Backbone of each chain as ProteinMPNN parsed JSONL, in Angstrom:
{"seq_chain_A": "MATSKTAKKTIQRKNIYLSLTIAFFLAIIFIFVFDGYMGVYDTITITTQEQEEVREPDSWSRDEFAYPTWTEEGQDISFRYEIDNRTFSTYSADIEAAIWFGETKHSDLISQAVSIESFDKEDLSWTIDTGELRPADIPEIQDYEFSLIIKRDGVERRIIVHVSSLARKY", "coords_chain_A": {"N_chain_A": [[0.633, -1.424, -0.167], [1.999, 1.09, 0.432], [4.243, 1.251, -0.582], [2.786, 1.515, -3.33], [1.771, 4.218, -3.116], [4.017, 5.458, -2.996], [4.663, 4.936, -5.34], [2.851, 6.653, -6.728], [3.279, 9.238, -6.077], [5.981, 9.518, -6.999], [5.102, 9.595, -9.642], [3.182, 11.83, -9.652], [5.135, 13.841, -8.955], [7.603, 13.511, -11.379], [5.492, 14.277, -13.189], [4.356, 16.647, -12.731], [7.078, 18.096, -12.952], [7.66, 17.855, -15.542], [5.412, 19.552, -16.855], [5.965, 21.793, -15.897], [8.823, 21.908, -17.11], [7.265, 22.565, -20.043], [5.78, 24.635, -19.509], [7.372, 26.496, -18.865], [8.867, 26.547, -21.657], [6.587, 27.075, -23.225], [6.3, 29.879, -22.068], [8.548, 31.13, -22.875], [8.078, 31.288, -25.702], [6.148, 32.831, -25.319], [6.953, 35.758, -24.408], [9.208, 36.147, -26.382], [7.503, 36.712, -28.461], [5.528, 38.527, -27.57], [7.889, 40.59, -26.647], [8.469, 41.257, -28.902], [6.38, 42.255, -30.37], [5.97, 44.642, -28.643], [7.088, 48.084, -28.343], [8.334, 51.179, -29.845], [7.742, 51.777, -32.749], [8.465, 52.591, -36.269], [7.418, 53.911, -39.676], [7.709, 54.121, -42.977], [6.242, 55.659, -45.775], [6.554, 55.646, -49.295], [5.731, 57.854, -52.035], [5.311, 58.036, -55.517], [5.479, 58.976, -58.34], [2.761, 56.84, -58.919], [3.67, 54.957, -57.715], [4.115, 53.155, -54.747], [6.17, 52.948, -51.821], [6.534, 50.642, -49.605], [8.522, 50.92, -46.137], [9.07, 48.929, -43.722], [8.884, 48.843, -40.133], [11.211, 46.464, -39.331], [13.196, 46.022, -40.891], [14.773, 47.923, -40.496], [15.564, 47.603, -38.716], [17.484, 45.71, -39.701], [20.77, 45.789, -40.409], [21.731, 48.059, -42.175], [22.304, 51.231, -43.978], [21.646, 53.159, -45.218], [17.997, 53.848, -46.834], [17.538, 52.969, -50.515], [15.772, 54.57, -53.103], [14.109, 55.958, -56.033], [13.36, 58.665, -58.244], [11.683, 60.22, -60.609], [13.176, 63.496, -62.451], [10.76, 66.643, -61.71], [9.35, 65.027, -60.594], [6.449, 64.419, -57.877], [7.384, 63.876, -54.707], [6.24, 61.998, -52.103], [5.54, 61.801, -48.748], [5.418, 59.335, -45.638], [4.978, 59.275, -42.64], [4.875, 57.237, -39.857], [4.515, 57.028, -36.808], [4.236, 54.338, -34.402], [2.859, 53.502, -31.47], [3.36, 51.093, -29.278], [3.727, 50.753, -26.502], [2.664, 51.053, -22.335], [2.851, 53.814, -21.929], [2.607, 57.008, -22.747], [4.187, 57.939, -25.618], [6.731, 60.792, -26.22], [8.424, 63.119, -28.307], [10.668, 64.894, -30.466], [10.386, 65.604, -33.655], [12.191, 65.549, -36.745], [13.082, 66.47, -39.996], [14.767, 66.596, -42.561], [16.724, 67.642, -45.64], [19.08, 66.375, -47.095], [22.101, 67.405, -48.837], [24.996, 65.39, -49.512], [27.29, 66.234, -46.668], [25.811, 68.646, -46.373], [22.943, 70.337, -45.171], [20.228, 71.167, -46.926], [17.873, 71.98, -46.494], [14.85, 72.044, -44.117], [12.097, 69.772, -43.704], [10.252, 69.131, -41.502], [9.9, 69.986, -38.054], [8.788, 68.985, -35.682], [7.058, 68.608, -32.25], [5.868, 65.445, -31.148], [3.632, 63.863, -29.038], [2.477, 60.647, -27.983], [-0.314, 59.037, -27.418], [-0.569, 56.013, -25.42], [-0.615, 52.764, -27.179], [-1.232, 54.182, -29.382], [-0.741, 55.885, -32.383], [0.789, 57.934, -34.841], [0.531, 60.183, -37.332], [2.736, 61.568, -39.81], [2.954, 63.896, -42.25], [4.612, 64.929, -45.918], [5.633, 66.157, -48.508], [7.792, 66.47, -51.433], [8.684, 68.648, -54.257], [10.669, 67.671, -56.996], [11.868, 69.119, -59.154], [12.295, 71.409, -57.764], [14.723, 70.958, -56.63], [17.223, 70.575, -57.421], [20.739, 70.891, -57.599], [22.839, 73.989, -57.927], [25.133, 73.175, -59.324], [25.37, 70.786, -60.769], [24.897, 70.042, -63.469], [22.14, 69.743, -65.659], [21.987, 67.61, -67.762], [23.015, 65.675, -66.167], [22.025, 62.862, -63.469], [20.962, 63.324, -59.993], [21.357, 62.956, -56.254], [20.036, 62.688, -53.389], [19.455, 63.199, -49.702], [17.265, 61.865, -47.555], [16.725, 62.737, -44.53], [15.58, 61.498, -41.693], [14.968, 62.215, -37.687], [14.462, 61.304, -34.673], [14.216, 61.223, -31.212], [17.034, 59.94, -31.265], [17.13, 58.409, -32.974], [17.928, 57.305, -36.489], [17.054, 57.817, -39.682], [17.549, 57.322, -42.876], [17.003, 58.024, -46.189], [18.214, 57.401, -49.43], [17.146, 59.265, -52.042], [16.974, 59.195, -55.523], [17.483, 61.171, -58.115], [16.242, 60.917, -61.615], [17.614, 62.623, -64.337], [15.57, 64.732, -66.505], [16.366, 65.704, -69.286], [18.507, 64.187, -69.911], [16.924, 62.163, -71.084], [15.127, 62.806, -72.736]], "CA_chain_A": [[-0.033, 0.161, -0.101], [2.952, 2.636, 0.85], [4.615, 1.21, -1.983], [1.939, 1.971, -4.597], [1.254, 6.011, -2.857], [4.964, 6.144, -3.217], [5.064, 5.323, -6.981], [1.987, 7.364, -7.218], [3.87, 10.193, -5.888], [6.867, 9.723, -7.927], [4.576, 9.774, -11.025], [2.688, 12.963, -10.026], [6.313, 14.431, -9.112], [7.553, 13.692, -12.607], [4.367, 15.049, -14.278], [4.95, 18.503, -12.257], [8.508, 18.582, -13.767], [7.445, 17.946, -17.266], [4.598, 20.136, -17.285], [6.612, 22.958, -15.482], [9.458, 22.147, -18.439], [6.756, 22.952, -20.952], [5.16, 25.893, -19.425], [8.577, 27.387, -19.254], [8.981, 26.381, -22.97], [5.958, 28.177, -23.555], [6.378, 31.458, -21.643], [9.937, 32.034, -23.44], [7.759, 31.391, -27.062], [5.587, 34.249, -25.529], [8.408, 36.63, -24.376], [9.638, 36.417, -28.033], [6.152, 37.203, -29.354], [5.191, 40.021, -26.431], [8.819, 41.594, -26.887], [9.058, 41.727, -30.534], [5.226, 43.356, -30.459], [5.965, 45.7, -27.797], [8.032, 49.232, -28.623], [8.191, 52.306, -30.288], [8.16, 51.411, -34.175], [8.367, 53.762, -37.945], [6.999, 53.089, -41.24], [7.899, 54.875, -43.962], [5.183, 55.072, -46.973], [7.222, 56.276, -50.212], [4.87, 57.576, -53.0], [6.143, 59.036, -56.008], [4.804, 58.351, -59.827], [2.27, 56.255, -58.525], [3.969, 53.575, -57.071], [4.116, 52.891, -53.019], [6.359, 51.471, -51.221], [6.983, 50.469, -47.392], [9.301, 50.48, -45.332], [8.581, 48.792, -42.618], [10.059, 48.317, -38.878], [11.809, 45.299, -38.67], [13.54, 46.322, -42.111], [15.558, 49.139, -39.891], [17.169, 46.725, -37.85], [19.351, 45.071, -40.306], [22.181, 46.74, -40.188], [21.825, 49.007, -43.518], [23.43, 52.628, -43.901], [19.955, 53.703, -45.992], [17.6, 53.005, -48.081], [17.641, 53.673, -51.482], [14.579, 54.726, -53.991], [14.024, 56.929, -56.926], [11.977, 59.424, -59.04], [12.275, 61.195, -61.901], [12.767, 65.081, -61.852], [10.008, 67.179, -61.527], [7.883, 64.355, -59.982], [6.699, 65.081, -56.418], [7.747, 62.679, -53.786], [5.551, 62.13, -51.433], [6.519, 60.84, -47.475], [4.309, 59.433, -44.887], [6.096, 58.958, -41.542], [3.858, 56.604, -39.045], [5.08, 56.539, -35.665], [3.189, 53.259, -34.148], [3.569, 53.404, -29.51], [3.192, 49.831, -28.367], [4.319, 50.8, -24.914], [2.027, 51.215, -21.935], [3.149, 54.91, -22.025], [2.8, 57.985, -23.443], [5.675, 58.478, -26.366], [6.73, 61.644, -26.303], [9.77, 62.847, -29.041], [10.867, 65.65, -31.565], [10.636, 64.505, -34.828], [13.073, 66.57, -37.386], [12.991, 65.487, -41.423], [15.365, 67.826, -43.302], [17.122, 67.446, -46.961], [20.692, 67.044, -47.115], [23.147, 66.869, -49.882], [26.222, 64.375, -48.925], [27.373, 66.753, -45.386], [24.967, 70.015, -45.912], [21.684, 70.879, -44.894], [19.476, 71.872, -47.823], [16.778, 72.483, -45.653], [13.907, 71.397, -43.193], [10.883, 69.883, -44.078], [9.309, 69.826, -40.62], [10.339, 69.838, -36.795], [7.814, 69.31, -34.779], [7.501, 67.327, -31.209], [4.945, 64.432, -30.877], [2.863, 63.389, -27.882], [1.464, 59.519, -29.039], [-0.781, 58.19, -26.619], [-0.304, 54.371, -25.571], [-1.234, 52.293, -28.071], [-1.856, 54.7, -30.661], [-0.553, 56.072, -33.975], [0.668, 59.225, -35.409], [1.214, 60.349, -38.724], [3.624, 63.199, -40.705], [3.567, 63.557, -44.126], [5.337, 65.861, -46.574], [5.605, 66.448, -50.062], [8.871, 67.403, -51.779], [8.589, 68.652, -55.216], [11.903, 67.147, -57.155], [11.859, 69.957, -59.913], [12.948, 72.654, -57.525], [15.791, 71.087, -55.762], [18.772, 70.268, -58.307], [22.005, 71.869, -57.105], [23.13, 74.656, -59.091], [26.593, 72.953, -59.567], [25.013, 69.679, -61.317], [24.512, 70.195, -65.126], [21.037, 69.44, -66.366], [21.863, 66.444, -68.067], [23.161, 64.854, -64.746], [21.055, 62.591, -62.622], [21.378, 63.804, -58.92], [20.949, 62.389, -54.94], [19.866, 63.934, -52.099], [19.118, 62.705, -48.782], [16.061, 62.612, -46.679], [17.545, 62.313, -43.063], [14.445, 61.766, -39.96], [15.591, 62.093, -36.841], [13.305, 60.755, -33.631], [14.623, 60.863, -29.895], [18.144, 59.676, -30.893], [16.848, 57.402, -34.002], [17.894, 58.201, -37.475], [16.623, 57.128, -40.428], [17.956, 58.149, -43.547], [16.498, 57.719, -47.743], [18.901, 58.578, -50.307], [16.501, 59.767, -53.162], [17.898, 59.468, -56.647], [16.406, 61.799, -59.119], [16.75, 61.017, -62.804], [17.382, 63.894, -64.998], [14.443, 64.307, -68.161], [17.372, 66.056, -69.924], [19.261, 62.998, -70.501], [16.066, 60.857, -71.339], [14.296, 63.508, -73.917]], "C_chain_A": [[1.109, 1.293, -0.071], [3.542, 2.432, -0.557], [3.961, 2.205, -3.131], [1.759, 3.413, -4.031], [3.119, 6.389, -3.312], [5.262, 6.573, -4.377], [4.259, 6.246, -7.595], [2.433, 9.076, -7.463], [5.107, 10.51, -6.572], [6.339, 10.536, -9.191], [4.291, 11.433, -11.054], [3.81, 14.203, -10.161], [6.962, 14.956, -10.578], [6.901, 14.333, -13.507], [4.807, 16.529, -13.85], [6.056, 18.623, -13.109], [8.746, 18.976, -15.225], [6.379, 19.176, -17.563], [5.344, 21.64, -16.751], [7.383, 23.335, -16.895], [8.78, 22.601, -19.669], [6.059, 24.29, -20.691], [6.28, 26.768, -19.346], [8.608, 27.631, -20.724], [7.989, 27.692, -23.7], [5.915, 29.548, -23.336], [7.701, 32.05, -21.9], [9.399, 32.393, -24.83], [6.636, 32.784, -26.355], [6.137, 35.318, -25.257], [8.749, 37.283, -25.321], [8.389, 37.084, -28.684], [5.659, 38.524, -28.969], [6.722, 41.069, -27.092], [8.908, 41.991, -27.955], [7.596, 42.284, -30.558], [5.746, 44.354, -30.199], [7.055, 46.597, -28.086], [7.462, 50.367, -29.414], [8.356, 52.165, -31.625], [7.801, 52.456, -35.28], [8.013, 53.06, -38.644], [7.114, 54.261, -42.0], [7.152, 54.478, -45.258], [6.041, 56.161, -47.793], [6.196, 56.581, -51.212], [5.383, 58.805, -53.945], [5.547, 57.677, -57.571], [4.095, 57.211, -59.622], [2.288, 54.895, -58.335], [4.205, 53.988, -55.544], [5.009, 52.259, -52.785], [6.731, 52.086, -49.78], [8.055, 50.42, -47.02], [9.313, 50.42, -44.089], [9.62, 48.565, -41.261], [11.095, 47.681, -38.736], [13.05, 45.819, -39.948], [14.341, 47.192, -41.76], [16.435, 48.888, -38.992], [17.717, 45.858, -38.292], [20.21, 46.296, -40.365], [22.934, 47.72, -42.062], [21.684, 50.716, -43.166], [21.433, 53.671, -44.256], [19.584, 53.118, -46.952], [17.057, 53.696, -49.122], [16.303, 53.773, -52.208], [14.878, 55.636, -54.91], [13.171, 57.678, -57.541], [12.991, 60.038, -60.38], [12.098, 62.877, -61.812], [11.72, 65.502, -62.332], [8.749, 66.348, -60.94], [7.843, 65.133, -58.695], [6.901, 63.546, -55.803], [7.217, 62.584, -53.017], [6.136, 61.016, -50.012], [5.262, 60.593, -46.616], [5.105, 58.945, -43.548], [4.851, 58.454, -40.556], [4.191, 56.296, -37.753], [3.992, 55.36, -34.795], [4.128, 53.248, -32.142], [3.114, 52.26, -29.415], [3.57, 49.519, -27.264], [3.148, 51.153, -24.238], [2.409, 52.589, -21.221], [2.896, 56.068, -22.884], [3.926, 58.091, -24.0], [5.542, 59.671, -26.43], [8.77, 62.128, -27.179], [9.853, 64.068, -29.86], [10.931, 64.674, -32.388], [11.076, 65.915, -35.682], [13.265, 65.777, -38.78], [13.702, 67.012, -41.962], [16.285, 67.164, -44.551], [18.694, 68.015, -47.035], [21.172, 66.577, -48.442], [24.584, 66.784, -49.501], [26.042, 65.485, -47.497], [26.528, 67.94, -45.056], [23.576, 69.667, -46.015], [21.362, 71.602, -45.815], [18.07, 72.528, -46.784], [15.619, 71.263, -45.0], [12.465, 71.404, -43.373], [9.556, 69.638, -43.008], [10.407, 69.863, -39.375], [9.023, 69.852, -35.785], [8.09, 68.189, -33.121], [6.001, 67.104, -31.071], [4.879, 64.038, -29.377], [2.075, 61.949, -28.398], [0.759, 58.742, -27.532], [-0.39, 56.682, -26.764], [-1.128, 53.539, -26.035], [-1.811, 52.809, -29.457], [-0.837, 55.167, -31.615], [-0.345, 57.194, -34.621], [1.512, 59.402, -37.0], [1.725, 61.647, -39.653], [3.623, 62.948, -42.047], [3.961, 64.973, -44.764], [5.518, 65.429, -47.685], [6.862, 66.885, -50.346], [8.341, 67.591, -53.507], [10.114, 68.838, -55.913], [12.254, 68.261, -58.256], [12.648, 70.798, -59.106], [14.243, 72.214, -56.536], [17.438, 70.795, -56.675], [19.857, 71.427, -57.787], [22.452, 72.594, -58.088], [24.579, 74.466, -59.997], [26.432, 71.391, -60.627], [24.54, 69.997, -62.302], [23.264, 69.582, -64.937], [20.617, 68.09, -66.594], [22.099, 65.162, -67.289], [22.525, 64.687, -64.106], [21.578, 63.162, -61.053], [20.596, 63.288, -57.374], [20.675, 63.667, -54.221], [19.101, 62.817, -51.248], [18.049, 63.324, -47.872], [16.205, 61.669, -45.016], [15.772, 62.548, -41.706], [15.024, 61.299, -38.863], [14.749, 62.035, -35.419], [14.274, 60.673, -32.36], [16.001, 59.434, -30.267], [18.181, 58.383, -32.27], [17.215, 58.205, -34.918], [17.315, 57.449, -38.48], [16.525, 57.643, -41.974], [17.537, 57.223, -44.777], [17.425, 58.491, -48.343], [17.618, 58.3, -51.755], [17.473, 60.023, -54.313], [16.611, 59.549, -58.077], [17.433, 61.776, -60.47], [16.415, 62.003, -63.678], [16.587, 63.903, -65.985], [15.647, 64.843, -69.095], [18.089, 65.026, -70.812], [18.37, 62.18, -71.448], [15.483, 61.293, -72.848], [15.727, 64.453, -74.549]], "O_chain_A": [[0.912, 2.368, -0.639], [3.395, 3.216, -1.495], [4.404, 3.237, -3.636], [1.445, 4.031, -5.048], [3.422, 7.446, -3.865], [5.752, 7.639, -4.752], [4.552, 6.728, -8.689], [2.177, 9.856, -8.38], [5.368, 11.697, -6.767], [6.768, 11.585, -9.672], [4.757, 12.218, -11.88], [3.734, 15.161, -10.93], [6.975, 16.117, -10.988], [7.414, 14.895, -14.474], [5.452, 17.337, -14.517], [5.906, 19.349, -14.092], [9.448, 19.779, -15.84], [6.581, 19.784, -18.614], [5.103, 22.614, -17.464], [7.125, 24.28, -17.641], [9.545, 23.075, -20.508], [5.783, 25.012, -21.649], [6.109, 27.895, -19.812], [8.408, 28.776, -21.128], [8.298, 28.699, -24.337], [5.566, 30.351, -24.201], [8.076, 33.116, -21.413], [9.832, 33.407, -25.377], [6.434, 33.722, -27.126], [5.765, 36.178, -26.056], [8.744, 38.509, -25.435], [8.529, 38.039, -29.447], [5.411, 39.448, -29.744], [6.595, 42.048, -27.828], [9.415, 43.094, -28.158], [7.825, 43.388, -31.054], [6.097, 45.132, -31.085], [8.142, 46.021, -28.125], [6.253, 50.479, -29.613], [9.503, 52.54, -31.869], [6.799, 53.149, -35.107], [8.091, 51.832, -38.587], [6.618, 55.327, -41.637], [7.269, 53.377, -45.797], [6.284, 57.275, -47.329], [5.538, 55.57, -51.458], [5.721, 59.944, -53.622], [5.363, 56.471, -57.734], [4.675, 56.25, -60.128], [1.484, 53.995, -58.579], [4.471, 55.154, -55.253], [5.102, 51.116, -53.231], [7.01, 53.134, -49.197], [8.786, 49.706, -47.706], [9.487, 51.367, -43.322], [10.8, 48.217, -41.317], [12.005, 48.159, -38.059], [14.105, 45.956, -39.329], [14.967, 47.566, -42.752], [17.462, 49.413, -38.562], [18.441, 45.123, -37.621], [20.059, 47.517, -40.349], [24.0, 47.849, -42.663], [21.051, 51.228, -42.242], [20.606, 54.388, -43.692], [20.12, 52.317, -47.718], [16.336, 54.688, -49.013], [15.555, 52.866, -51.845], [15.936, 56.24, -54.733], [12.001, 57.329, -57.38], [14.139, 60.187, -60.799], [11.154, 63.446, -61.263], [11.389, 64.985, -63.399], [7.586, 66.733, -60.819], [8.599, 66.033, -58.328], [6.645, 62.447, -56.296], [7.614, 63.596, -52.438], [6.795, 59.977, -50.069], [4.259, 61.302, -46.692], [5.948, 58.067, -43.732], [3.879, 59.201, -40.452], [4.155, 55.087, -37.52], [2.841, 55.765, -34.63], [5.287, 53.086, -31.76], [1.894, 52.409, -29.498], [3.776, 48.369, -26.877], [2.284, 51.605, -24.989], [2.322, 52.607, -19.994], [3.101, 55.777, -24.062], [4.881, 58.324, -23.259], [4.403, 60.066, -26.676], [9.866, 61.694, -26.825], [8.688, 64.433, -30.021], [11.272, 63.498, -32.268], [10.591, 67.029, -35.484], [13.567, 64.584, -38.755], [13.276, 68.155, -41.798], [16.573, 65.987, -44.338], [19.268, 69.104, -47.042], [20.754, 65.586, -49.041], [25.29, 67.754, -49.226], [24.886, 65.688, -47.126], [26.392, 68.339, -43.899], [23.111, 68.847, -46.807], [21.92, 72.696, -45.899], [17.65, 73.681, -46.689], [15.54, 70.065, -45.271], [11.708, 72.372, -43.299], [8.366, 69.796, -43.278], [11.612, 69.785, -39.614], [8.494, 70.848, -35.291], [8.963, 67.342, -32.934], [5.122, 67.955, -30.936], [5.861, 63.917, -28.644], [1.12, 62.077, -29.163], [1.394, 58.008, -26.774], [-0.006, 56.153, -27.807], [-2.255, 53.404, -25.558], [-2.505, 52.243, -30.301], [0.192, 54.514, -31.446], [-1.378, 57.648, -35.114], [2.545, 58.971, -37.512], [0.987, 62.541, -40.068], [4.129, 62.072, -42.747], [3.665, 66.025, -44.197], [5.57, 64.213, -47.87], [7.268, 67.754, -49.573], [7.641, 66.698, -53.985], [10.793, 69.821, -55.618], [13.484, 68.3, -58.205], [13.758, 71.055, -59.571], [14.72, 73.038, -55.756], [18.57, 70.92, -56.207], [19.646, 72.633, -57.661], [22.544, 72.054, -59.19], [25.029, 75.161, -60.908], [27.45, 70.985, -61.188], [23.387, 70.387, -62.117], [23.218, 68.803, -63.985], [19.653, 67.465, -66.149], [21.665, 64.032, -67.514], [21.959, 65.669, -63.624], [22.775, 63.447, -61.027], [19.366, 63.237, -57.335], [20.886, 64.876, -54.309], [18.412, 61.894, -51.681], [17.852, 64.484, -47.511], [15.921, 60.541, -44.614], [15.24, 63.528, -41.185], [15.56, 60.191, -38.842], [14.341, 63.166, -35.155], [15.242, 59.938, -32.553], [15.986, 58.318, -29.748], [19.128, 57.615, -32.442], [17.119, 59.426, -34.799], [17.024, 56.297, -38.159], [15.548, 58.307, -42.32], [17.603, 55.997, -44.688], [17.642, 59.687, -48.148], [17.383, 57.203, -52.261], [18.461, 60.756, -54.264], [15.729, 58.89, -58.629], [18.581, 62.195, -60.621], [15.249, 62.334, -63.889], [16.776, 62.894, -66.664], [15.843, 63.947, -69.916], [18.22, 65.018, -72.036], [18.837, 61.594, -72.424], [15.37, 60.554, -73.827], [15.594, 65.198, -75.521]]}, "seq_chain_B": "MKLEYVLFGFGILFCLAGVGYLAAQYVKYLSELGQLISLLLTVGMFTCLGKYFEKVGW", "coords_chain_B": {"N_chain_B": [[23.298, -1.903, -34.851], [24.639, 0.168, -32.658], [25.031, 2.316, -34.869], [22.809, 3.148, -35.193], [22.284, 4.445, -32.954], [24.595, 6.379, -32.877], [23.511, 7.766, -34.78], [21.503, 8.623, -34.488], [22.241, 10.398, -32.228], [23.481, 12.464, -33.519], [21.198, 13.485, -35.183], [19.871, 14.613, -33.007], [21.228, 16.654, -32.247], [22.019, 18.095, -33.94], [19.475, 19.331, -34.487], [19.432, 20.468, -31.965], [21.294, 22.403, -32.282], [20.426, 23.54, -34.633], [17.858, 25.244, -33.685], [19.165, 26.674, -31.637], [20.425, 28.665, -33.029], [18.71, 29.627, -33.95], [17.476, 31.124, -32.172], [19.593, 32.095, -31.091], [19.502, 34.193, -33.317], [17.516, 35.181, -32.946], [17.604, 36.571, -30.242], [18.395, 38.657, -30.365], [16.915, 41.195, -31.444], [15.519, 41.24, -28.91], [14.552, 43.196, -26.196], [16.478, 44.189, -23.378], [15.426, 43.525, -20.784], [13.583, 41.362, -21.578], [15.488, 39.7, -22.462], [16.645, 38.927, -20.287], [14.716, 37.806, -19.098], [13.924, 35.477, -20.339], [16.839, 34.298, -20.641], [16.207, 33.58, -17.789], [13.986, 31.633, -17.607], [14.732, 29.97, -19.334], [16.506, 28.536, -17.842], [15.28, 27.818, -15.952], [13.966, 26.187, -17.446], [15.334, 23.64, -18.439], [16.471, 22.831, -15.981], [14.077, 21.897, -14.853], [13.68, 20.185, -17.304], [15.708, 18.422, -16.336], [15.276, 17.332, -14.004], [12.972, 15.876, -14.58], [13.958, 14.077, -15.913], [15.46, 12.59, -14.381], [14.015, 11.785, -12.372], [12.401, 9.601, -13.949], [14.518, 7.952, -14.539], [16.741, 8.501, -15.559]], "CA_chain_B": [[22.257, -0.987, -33.477], [25.562, 1.367, -32.377], [25.37, 3.237, -35.613], [21.652, 4.059, -35.197], [22.549, 5.434, -31.704], [25.518, 7.805, -33.111], [23.115, 8.304, -35.888], [20.348, 9.507, -33.211], [22.753, 11.409, -31.639], [23.726, 13.54, -34.686], [19.784, 13.976, -35.487], [19.86, 15.563, -31.779], [22.637, 17.912, -32.169], [21.566, 18.834, -35.338], [18.332, 20.115, -34.188], [19.536, 21.638, -30.598], [22.354, 23.625, -32.774], [19.216, 25.059, -35.45], [17.121, 25.824, -32.955], [20.06, 27.331, -30.839], [20.908, 29.075, -33.809], [17.49, 30.277, -34.742], [16.835, 31.679, -31.018], [20.205, 33.31, -31.237], [19.3, 35.016, -34.306], [16.189, 36.557, -32.245], [17.027, 36.551, -29.066], [19.238, 40.191, -30.707], [16.267, 41.534, -31.197], [14.852, 41.46, -27.693], [14.987, 44.301, -25.272], [17.42, 43.494, -22.137], [14.666, 42.804, -19.89], [13.084, 40.244, -22.682], [16.112, 38.617, -22.648], [16.885, 38.43, -19.042], [13.366, 36.832, -18.262], [14.604, 34.68, -20.999], [17.785, 33.64, -20.095], [15.79, 32.651, -16.685], [12.908, 30.642, -17.921], [15.414, 29.204, -19.819], [17.611, 27.623, -16.521], [13.897, 26.571, -15.112], [13.25, 24.912, -18.014], [16.403, 22.871, -18.075], [16.293, 22.05, -14.923], [12.904, 20.817, -14.227], [13.628, 18.901, -17.94], [16.702, 17.633, -15.735], [14.503, 16.909, -12.975], [12.438, 14.892, -14.93], [14.737, 12.337, -16.437], [15.987, 12.059, -12.964], [12.729, 10.622, -11.89], [12.384, 9.019, -15.176], [15.515, 7.153, -13.971], [18.0, 8.562, -16.772]], "C_chain_B": [[23.073, 0.364, -33.023], [25.171, 2.244, -33.281], [24.028, 3.773, -35.699], [21.604, 4.742, -34.107], [23.065, 6.875, -32.55], [24.309, 8.789, -34.504], [21.941, 9.425, -35.068], [20.964, 10.871, -32.988], [23.516, 12.845, -32.624], [22.431, 14.142, -34.886], [19.644, 15.201, -34.322], [20.536, 16.567, -31.808], [22.347, 18.548, -33.356], [20.517, 19.741, -35.01], [18.711, 20.793, -33.454], [20.479, 22.649, -31.522], [21.364, 24.49, -33.71], [18.526, 25.431, -34.667], [18.181, 26.88, -32.08], [20.321, 28.698, -31.55], [19.536, 30.433, -34.069], [17.137, 31.093, -33.308], [18.059, 32.861, -30.963], [20.049, 34.546, -31.805], [18.081, 35.776, -33.47], [16.354, 37.059, -31.13], [17.985, 38.349, -29.248], [18.442, 41.186, -30.781], [15.73, 42.022, -30.148], [15.613, 42.525, -27.076], [15.766, 43.683, -24.257], [16.79, 42.846, -21.182], [13.784, 41.564, -20.688], [14.391, 39.29, -22.612], [16.851, 37.659, -21.142], [15.779, 37.186, -18.47], [13.597, 35.329, -19.337], [15.174, 33.892, -21.04], [16.62, 32.435, -18.482], [14.745, 31.534, -16.619], [14.086, 29.567, -18.437], [16.342, 28.005, -19.308], [16.482, 27.223, -16.353], [14.022, 25.378, -15.952], [14.309, 23.462, -17.884], [16.798, 22.193, -16.882], [15.289, 21.366, -14.562], [12.875, 20.088, -15.461], [14.379, 17.789, -17.426], [16.216, 16.336, -14.936], [13.841, 15.886, -13.327], [12.799, 13.883, -15.052], [15.427, 11.849, -15.548], [15.155, 11.329, -12.485], [12.521, 9.494, -12.927], [13.279, 7.852, -14.884], [16.449, 6.983, -15.261], [19.268, 8.441, -15.788]], "O_chain_B": [[22.504, 1.455, -32.971], [24.824, 3.283, -32.719], [23.932, 4.865, -36.259], [20.88, 5.738, -34.127], [22.458, 7.915, -32.807], [24.344, 9.947, -34.919], [21.738, 10.636, -35.156], [20.565, 11.99, -33.313], [23.929, 13.934, -32.225], [22.414, 15.368, -34.783], [19.393, 16.381, -34.57], [20.139, 17.512, -31.125], [22.585, 19.748, -33.497], [20.674, 20.936, -35.26], [18.591, 21.978, -33.765], [20.242, 23.843, -31.339], [21.342, 25.721, -33.706], [18.4, 26.615, -34.98], [17.743, 28.023, -31.949], [20.431, 29.734, -30.894], [19.558, 31.647, -34.274], [16.243, 31.905, -33.544], [17.854, 34.069, -30.85], [20.272, 35.642, -31.291], [17.927, 36.996, -33.525], [15.564, 37.913, -30.728], [18.132, 39.074, -28.264], [18.872, 42.237, -30.306], [15.38, 43.201, -30.194], [16.802, 42.801, -27.232], [15.706, 42.454, -24.275], [17.239, 41.821, -20.669], [13.317, 40.768, -19.873], [14.204, 38.079, -22.723], [17.292, 36.524, -20.963], [15.919, 36.174, -17.784], [13.371, 34.209, -18.879], [14.761, 32.77, -21.335], [16.443, 31.228, -18.316], [14.683, 30.687, -15.728], [14.24, 28.465, -17.911], [16.772, 27.008, -19.89], [16.399, 26.019, -16.596], [14.13, 24.189, -15.653], [13.983, 22.433, -17.291], [17.387, 21.113, -16.848], [15.433, 20.289, -13.983], [12.128, 19.119, -15.325], [14.148, 16.609, -17.691], [16.45, 15.13, -15.002], [13.92, 14.882, -12.619], [12.334, 12.848, -14.576], [16.03, 10.787, -15.705], [15.454, 10.188, -12.133], [12.497, 8.355, -12.46], [12.774, 6.735, -14.988], [16.818, 5.957, -15.832], [20.41, 8.444, -16.249]]}, "name": "protein", "num_of_chains": 2, "seq": "MATSKTAKKTIQRKNIYLSLTIAFFLAIIFIFVFDGYMGVYDTITITTQEQEEVREPDSWSRDEFAYPTWTEEGQDISFRYEIDNRTFSTYSADIEAAIWFGETKHSDLISQAVSIESFDKEDLSWTIDTGELRPADIPEIQDYEFSLIIKRDGVERRIIVHVSSLARKYMKLEYVLFGFGILFCLAGVGYLAAQYVKYLSELGQLISLLLTVGMFTCLGKYFEKVGW"}
């Protein structure tokens, strides 16, 4: 009788350890999913020439210096910068977006403070007319590039826009 | 018979290496708190697994 009780106890304890192992494993998976979801994420949508490109938050995590895109001279290029606050507190930051030619700042596009409620989103949009951007020292027959740099709370996003010259085409 | 065990061993080793590699890749993107909790849970998981095998009689 006593032996049977002891055996039952051993099996129960064995099952507890197995259950705990499974529970810990599931908890790790949950942490992976939860931690991946939580945070402040930014998405950039670039629209030009009837085409839309979306730069998802996870792509910023890769070690890339900048995201390249292109348009034709004279075309408008629109940017929509979306900040998704997936935290339990309000997120406040100063957002700055500017056009740079190499190491020289050309112009500021936006400079504004945002305050985003918990689990809420904020959109900022602006449009650049590439017809007015050509630097004076670059001949019209030549393509040119500029960088759009967005700064937010120590985070920097860089988009390099290649502008194709129309003079070379026609 | 022995060869089968060797193959089983290799299979288990490769599985563990694969899971370990994937986890290491994913852990890079976790926050520091997430990494700490995951580490503690992993320690707990292997402890319980060890105890389970001990009770089974391994």
